[in-house]
N, C-alpha and C positions, 0 to 999 in steps of 0.2 A: 505494499498499499504505501511506505513512502516513498519508496524509490519511483511509483509511479504520480507522487504528488498527488494522491487519496488521502482523504482521511481516514485515521485509523487512532479508534476510540479503543482504551484498554478500560475496561469495566472490573478489576480485582474484586475476588469475593472472599476469598481465605483471608482470615486476621488468626492470629497476629503476623506481619510481613516482619522476613528475617534482612537481615541486610544484603543478601544475594536480593531478594524481591525489591527493595528500594534503591539499590543499584541499577537495577534492570530497569524500573521505572524512569529512574532519572535520567538513562541514558537515552529511552524511549523518549520520553519529554525534550529534552535538549534534542532529537531529530526530528522532533514534530508534531510526536503524537499527544494527544490529551489523553489524560488521565483521569477518569471518573468513577471514584467508586460508588457504589450502588446505595447511598446513606440518603435514606428518605427523609423528607420535609415534612418536620411535624405541625410548620407553621398553618400547612392548608386545613388542618384540622381532621386525617383521614378517619374515615369511621370503620374500616375493613383493612384487612390483608390486601384484596385489593387495588384497594385504592393509595394502597403505601408501594405496589409493586410496579400501578400503573405513573405515579411519579418519577420515580426512576426510568420505565421507559419511556416517558415523553421526554423528559431531559436527554437522554441518549440520541431520539428523533430527533429534538430539536436542535442538536450540535450538527447531526448528521445534515439538516435542513430538510428533513420531511416532514412535512405537515400532517398534525394529529388532532384528534377531540379528544386525548388524556385529559388533557390538564389544559389550563389558559396559560398564555406565557405570561411570566412575570411583568408586573407593568400596565397588564391588560387586563379590561373587561370580560372576554369572550375570547375565542379561537377566530 
């Protein structure tokens, strides 16, 4: 992806991160990748696990430029 100048989004899910994980993520970030841990935002007041998942997926899609109706973008009333 990086070689072709396409967006690379790394969504690391296993914690805790070891030094090797952190060094590899730093190398990727320096090469142009986006590191996007799947941390849900509780400021949206999710009512279910599905809404937590939708939050993370909506952020990933937003970084890829893919329109979605999972969650309004930050600062907007609707999609």
